[in-house]
TILUMKOL-886537 format. One record per residue (C-alpha): residue number from 1; residue in one letter; chain; z, x, y. Coordinates in Angstrom, 1 decimal, always signed. Layout:
REM TILUMKOL-886537
ATOM   resi   resn   chain       zz       xx       yy
ATOM    NUM      a       A        Z        X        Y
...
***
This chain:
REM TILUMKOL-886537
ATOM   resi   resn   chain       zz       xx       yy
ATOM      1      m       A   +102.3    -37.6     -8.9
ATOM      2      l       A    +99.5    -36.4    -11.8
ATOM      3      k       A   +100.0    -39.0    -14.3
ATOM      4      d       A    +98.9    -41.6    -10.4
ATOM      5      e       A    +95.8    -39.3    -10.2
ATOM      6      i       A    +94.5    -39.6    -13.7
ATOM      7      r       A    +95.0    -42.8    -13.6
ATOM      8      r       A    +93.2    -43.5    -10.9
ATOM      9      v       A    +90.2    -42.1    -11.7
ATOM     10      w       A    +90.1    -43.4    -14.1
ATOM     11      e       A    +90.6    -46.4    -13.7
ATOM     12      e       A    +87.6    -45.2    -10.4
ATOM     13      n       A    +85.0    -45.5    -12.8
ATOM     14      f       A    +85.1    -47.6    -15.2
ATOM     15      q       A    +87.7    -46.4    -17.6
ATOM     16      v       A    +85.2    -45.2    -19.6
ATOM     17      y       A    +85.5    -40.8    -18.4
ATOM     18      g       A    +87.2    -38.4    -20.8
ATOM     19      t       A    +89.1    -36.0    -20.1
ATOM     20      d       A    +86.2    -33.5    -18.8
ATOM     21      k       A    +84.9    -35.9    -16.8
ATOM     22      v       A    +88.7    -37.0    -14.8
ATOM     23      w       A    +89.6    -32.9    -14.8
ATOM     24      k       A    +85.7    -33.0    -12.8
ATOM     25      q       A    +86.4    -35.2    -10.9
ATOM     26      l       A    +90.1    -34.1     -9.8
ATOM     27      r       A    +88.4    -31.1     -9.3
ATOM     28      r       A    +86.2    -32.2     -7.2
ATOM     29      e       A    +88.6    -33.9     -5.0
ATOM     30      g       A    +90.4    -30.8     -4.7
ATOM     31      i       A    +93.4    -31.1     -7.7
ATOM     32      v       A    +94.1    -28.2     -8.9
ATOM     33      v       A    +94.8    -29.1    -13.5
ATOM     34      a       A    +93.9    -27.7    -16.1
ATOM     35      r       A    +92.0    -29.6    -18.8
ATOM     36      c       A    +94.5    -29.4    -20.7
ATOM     37      t       A    +96.8    -30.3    -18.6
ATOM     38      v       A    +94.7    -33.5    -17.9
ATOM     39      e       A    +94.0    -34.4    -21.8
ATOM     40      r       A    +97.6    -34.1    -22.4
ATOM     41      l       A    +98.7    -36.7    -20.2
ATOM     42      m       A    +95.8    -38.8    -20.8
ATOM     43      k       A    +97.1    -39.1    -24.7
ATOM     44      l       A    +99.9    -39.8    -22.8
ATOM     45      m       A    +99.3    -42.8    -20.7
ATOM     46      g       A    +96.9    -44.0    -24.4
ATOM     47      l       A    +94.1    -43.1    -21.4
ATOM     48      r       A    +91.0    -42.2    -23.8
ATOM     49      g       A    +87.1    -41.9    -22.9
ATOM     50      v       A    +83.7    -44.3    -23.1
ATOM     51      v       A    +82.4    -43.8    -27.2
ATOM     52      r       A    +78.9    -45.0    -27.4
ATOM     53      g       A    +77.9    -46.8    -30.4
ATOM     54      k       A    +75.0    -46.7    -32.5
ATOM     55      t       A    +71.6    -46.4    -30.2
ATOM     56      v       A    +69.1    -50.4    -30.8
ATOM     57      h       A    +66.2    -50.1    -30.2
ATOM     58      t       A    +64.0    -52.8    -29.0
ATOM     59      t       A    +60.4    -51.7    -29.4
ATOM     60      v       A    +58.4    -54.2    -30.0
ATOM     61      s       A    +54.4    -52.7    -31.3
ATOM     62      d       A    +50.8    -53.7    -31.5
ATOM     63      g       A    +48.8    -51.1    -33.1
ATOM     64      s       A    +45.3    -52.9    -32.0
ATOM     65      t       A    +46.1    -52.3    -27.7
ATOM     66      p       A    +44.7    -48.9    -27.2
ATOM     67      c       A    +47.4    -47.3    -25.0
ATOM     68      p       A    +47.6    -44.6    -22.6
ATOM     69      k       A    +48.2    -40.7    -23.8
ATOM     70      d       A    +51.2    -38.5    -24.1
ATOM     71      l       A    +51.6    -36.9    -21.1
ATOM     72      v       A    +55.6    -36.0    -21.6
ATOM     73      n       A    +55.7    -34.7    -25.2
ATOM     74      r       A    +59.0    -34.7    -24.9
ATOM     75      q       A    +59.9    -32.5    -21.7
ATOM     76      f       A    +62.7    -34.8    -19.7
ATOM     77      t       A    +62.3    -32.5    -16.9
ATOM     78      a       A    +61.0    -33.1    -12.9
ATOM     79      e       A    +61.3    -30.5     -9.7
ATOM     80      r       A    +61.7    -33.1     -7.5
ATOM     81      p       A    +62.2    -36.9     -7.0
ATOM     82      n       A    +59.4    -39.2     -8.2
ATOM     83      a       A    +57.2    -37.1    -10.3
ATOM     84      l       A    +58.7    -38.9    -13.1
ATOM     85      w       A    +60.0    -42.1    -13.9
ATOM     86      v       A    +61.5    -43.0    -17.7
ATOM     87      s       A    +61.2    -47.1    -18.2
ATOM     88      d       A    +62.6    -48.6    -21.1
ATOM     89      f       A    +65.1    -52.4    -22.2
ATOM     90      t       A    +68.1    -52.9    -24.0
ATOM     91      y       A    +69.6    -56.2    -24.8
ATOM     92      v       A    +72.7    -58.3    -24.9
ATOM     93      s       A    +73.8    -60.4    -27.1
ATOM     94      s       A    +75.3    -63.8    -24.6
ATOM     95      w       A    +77.5    -66.9    -25.6
ATOM     96      q       A    +73.9    -68.9    -24.2
ATOM     97      g       A    +72.5    -66.5    -26.1
ATOM     98      f       A    +69.9    -63.1    -25.5
ATOM     99      v       A    +70.0    -61.4    -22.0
ATOM    100      y       A    +67.1    -58.4    -21.3
ATOM    101      v       A    +68.0    -55.5    -19.3
ATOM    102      a       A    +64.9    -53.2    -18.2
ATOM    103      f       A    +65.2    -49.9    -16.3
ATOM    104      i       A    +63.4    -47.9    -14.8
ATOM    105      i       A    +64.6    -44.0    -13.8
ATOM    106      d       A    +63.9    -40.8    -11.6
ATOM    107      v       A    +64.0    -37.7    -14.6
ATOM    108      f       A    +64.9    -35.7    -11.3
ATOM    109      a       A    +68.0    -37.1    -10.9
ATOM    110      r       A    +68.9    -39.4    -13.3
ATOM    111      r       A    +69.2    -42.1    -10.8
ATOM    112      i       A    +68.0    -46.0    -11.7
ATOM    113      v       A    +65.5    -46.9     -9.4
ATOM    114      g       A    +65.1    -50.2    -10.9
ATOM    115      w       A    +66.3    -52.0    -13.0
ATOM    116      r       A    +66.0    -56.5    -13.7
ATOM    117      v       A    +67.8    -59.3    -16.3
ATOM    118      s       A    +66.0    -62.0    -17.2
ATOM    119      n       A    +66.3    -64.3    -21.1
ATOM    120      s       A    +62.9    -63.2    -21.0
ATOM    121      a       A    +61.0    -60.1    -22.7
ATOM    122      r       A    +58.0    -60.2    -22.1
ATOM    123      t       A    +55.2    -58.5    -19.6
ATOM    124      d       A    +56.9    -59.9    -16.4
ATOM    125      f       A    +60.6    -59.1    -16.4
ATOM    126      v       A    +59.1    -55.7    -17.2
ATOM    127      l       A    +56.8    -55.7    -13.8
ATOM    128      d       A    +60.2    -57.3    -11.9
ATOM    129      a       A    +61.3    -53.6    -12.8
ATOM    130      l       A    +58.6    -51.8    -11.7
ATOM    131      e       A    +58.5    -54.5     -8.5
ATOM    132      q       A    +61.9    -53.1     -7.0
ATOM    133      a       A    +61.2    -49.6     -7.9
ATOM    134      l       A    +58.4    -49.5     -6.1
ATOM    135      y       A    +59.3    -50.9     -2.9
ATOM    136      a       A    +62.5    -49.2     -3.4
ATOM    137      r       A    +61.3    -45.1     -4.1
ATOM    138      q       A    +57.6    -46.2     -1.7
ATOM    139      p       A    +55.9    -43.1     -4.3
ATOM    140      a       A    +53.2    -41.7     -1.5
ATOM    141      q       A    +49.7    -41.0     -4.2
ATOM    142      q       A    +50.4    -37.4     -3.0
ATOM    143      d       A    +53.1    -37.5     -5.2
ATOM    144      g       A    +51.4    -37.1     -8.6
ATOM    145      l       A    +54.1    -39.3    -10.2
ATOM    146      i       A    +53.8    -40.6    -14.2
ATOM    147      h       A    +55.4    -43.1    -15.9
ATOM    148      h       A    +57.0    -42.4    -19.3
ATOM    149      s       A    +57.8    -45.0    -21.7
ATOM    150      d       A    +57.1    -46.5    -25.8
ATOM    151      r       A    +54.9    -48.6    -27.3
ATOM    152      g       A    +56.3    -51.6    -26.6
ATOM    153      a       A    +54.2    -54.7    -26.0
ATOM    154      q       A    +55.2    -55.2    -22.7
ATOM    155      y       A    +54.5    -51.8    -21.1
ATOM    156      v       A    +51.1    -51.9    -22.3
ATOM    157      s       A    +49.7    -54.4    -21.8
ATOM    158      i       A    +46.6    -55.0    -19.2
ATOM    159      r       A    +48.6    -55.8    -16.4
ATOM    160      y       A    +51.4    -53.9    -16.8
ATOM    161      t       A    +48.9    -51.3    -16.8
ATOM    162      d       A    +47.1    -51.8    -14.0
ATOM    163      r       A    +50.1    -52.7    -11.7
ATOM    164      l       A    +50.1    -48.8    -12.0
ATOM    165      v       A    +47.5    -47.2    -11.3
ATOM    166      d       A    +46.8    -50.2     -8.5
ATOM    167      a       A    +50.6    -47.8     -7.2
ATOM    168      g       A    +48.8    -44.8     -8.1
ATOM    169      i       A    +50.6    -44.1    -11.2
ATOM    170      e       A    +49.7    -41.9    -13.7
ATOM    171      p       A    +50.7    -43.7    -17.1
ATOM    172      s       A    +52.7    -42.6    -20.1
ATOM    173      v       A    +53.0    -43.7    -23.6
ATOM    174      g       A    +55.0    -41.9    -26.2
ATOM    175      s       A    +55.2    -43.0    -30.4
ATOM    176      v       A    +55.6    -46.2    -32.2
ATOM    177      g       A    +59.1    -45.5    -33.4
ATOM    178      d       A    +59.3    -42.3    -32.5
ATOM    179      s       A    +62.7    -42.2    -29.8
ATOM    180      y       A    +62.8    -38.9    -28.5
ATOM    181      d       A    +59.8    -39.8    -26.9
ATOM    182      n       A    +61.3    -42.1    -24.5
ATOM    183      a       A    +65.2    -40.1    -25.3
ATOM    184      l       A    +65.6    -40.0    -21.9
ATOM    185      a       A    +65.8    -43.8    -20.8
ATOM    186      e       A    +67.9    -44.2    -24.8
ATOM    187      t       A    +70.5    -42.3    -23.6
ATOM    188      i       A    +70.4    -43.9    -19.9
ATOM    189      n       A    +70.2    -47.4    -22.7
ATOM    190      g       A    +73.7    -46.2    -24.1
ATOM    191      l       A    +75.4    -44.9    -21.7
ATOM    192      y       A    +75.0    -48.6    -20.7
ATOM    193      k       A    +76.0    -50.6    -23.3
ATOM    194      a       A    +78.4    -48.3    -24.3
ATOM    195      e       A    +79.8    -48.4    -19.9
ATOM    196      v       A    +80.0    -52.1    -20.0
ATOM    197      i       A    +78.6    -53.7    -22.5
ATOM    198      h       A    +80.3    -53.4    -25.6
ATOM    199      r       A    +83.6    -52.5    -23.7
ATOM    200      l       A    +84.0    -55.4    -21.2
ATOM    201      g       A    +82.0    -58.5    -23.4
ATOM    202      p       A    +81.2    -61.2    -24.7
ATOM    203      w       A    +79.0    -62.5    -21.6
ATOM    204      r       A    +79.1    -65.6    -20.9
ATOM    205      n       A    +75.5    -66.4    -19.9
ATOM    206      l       A    +72.8    -63.8    -17.7
ATOM    207      q       A    +74.4    -64.1    -14.3
ATOM    208      a       A    +77.4    -62.3    -15.7
ATOM    209      v       A    +75.3    -60.2    -16.8
ATOM    210      e       A    +73.0    -59.4    -14.2
ATOM    211      m       A    +77.0    -59.3    -12.2
ATOM    212      a       A    +77.9    -56.7    -14.3
ATOM    213      t       A    +75.3    -54.4    -14.5
ATOM    214      l       A    +74.5    -54.4    -10.4
ATOM    215      e       A    +78.4    -52.8    -10.0
ATOM    216      w       A    +77.2    -50.2    -12.8
ATOM    217      v       A    +73.9    -49.0    -11.3
ATOM    218      d       A    +75.9    -48.6     -8.3
ATOM    219      w       A    +78.4    -47.0     -9.4
ATOM    220      f       A    +76.5    -45.2    -11.1
ATOM    221      n       A    +73.0    -43.6     -9.0
ATOM    222      n       A    +76.5    -42.9     -6.4
ATOM    223      r       A    +80.0    -42.0     -8.2
ATOM    224      r       A    +79.6    -41.2    -11.7
ATOM    225      l       A    +78.9    -37.1    -13.6
ATOM    226      f       A    +75.9    -36.2    -15.0
ATOM    227      g       A    +76.3    -33.6    -17.1
ATOM    228      p       A    +72.6    -32.6    -17.0
ATOM    229      i       A    +72.3    -31.9    -13.0
ATOM    230      g       A    +76.0    -30.4    -12.3
ATOM    231      n       A    +77.9    -33.2    -13.5
ATOM    232      i       A    +77.6    -34.5     -9.9
ATOM    233      p       A    +76.4    -37.8     -9.7
ATOM    234      p       A    +72.4    -38.3     -9.4
ATOM    235      a       A    +72.4    -39.8     -4.9
ATOM    236      e       A    +75.0    -35.8     -4.8
ATOM    237      a       A    +72.0    -34.6     -6.6
ATOM    238      e       A    +68.9    -35.8     -5.0
ATOM    239      a       A    +70.8    -35.5     -1.6
ATOM    240      a       A    +71.3    -32.2     -2.5
ATOM    241      y       A    +67.0    -31.7     -2.8
ATOM    242      y       A    +65.8    -33.1     +0.7
ATOM    243      a       A    +69.3    -30.8     +2.4
ATOM    244      n       A    +67.5    -27.6     +0.7
ATOM    245      l       A    +63.6    -28.6     +1.5
ATOM    246      a       A    +65.1    -29.3     +4.8
ATOM    247      g       A    +66.2    -26.1     +5.8
ATOM    248      s       A    +63.9    -24.7     +4.0
ATOM    249      a       A    +60.7    -25.9     +6.5
ATOM    250      n       A    +63.1    -25.1     +9.3
ATOM    251      v       A    +63.8    -21.6     +8.3
ATOM    252      e       A    +59.8    -21.5     +8.3
***
């Protein structure tokens, strides 16, 4: 019985969960089992989690372009949604050439709020991801939202910075070539590459990458357990925040 449940959880979660996450998901479902038992049974069944590879940096900066200040200083925490977004993009090799994938993440619950797939790494590509995030989240001027990125030419372009300012968002940019200055966004990129790109490739074209990314983002936001927020999905963490906020308001 346990083998069936373990295999179900592993298969329902992109076949990327290792012992810890399979065990924690079983506990969330009310299935009481020791972690060592899950580890032993997964080994017997030949099931294991995905292993992340090395981070590949895509930043191409222009030293002559003025940049906003670093308002984050490597402190990737937020007390509420729409307080801090981080952005980055990565690339995927396909049979038809490179495909670029951009993500915007709300730091509070690590939720992906905007993403885009493109054959080009020009500014329009990351602007499209930003527009999706703005449409989905509708941040208010009083939110004091900060948008943080590396010094990639796309993110420090006049068009991108102007769009942030128009939306009432404060731009923030880290140091050149320093992965720690945009570590959270690079972490999400690393998970994406390990859980989707390296595991399911090779890739035929942009359309194939886009469909797989769509499915992964939905799973990541709504079902994937994420350790830094208490081993719950990002959507659940945000829902709990707003439920607590509503409860506090009712008490008052």
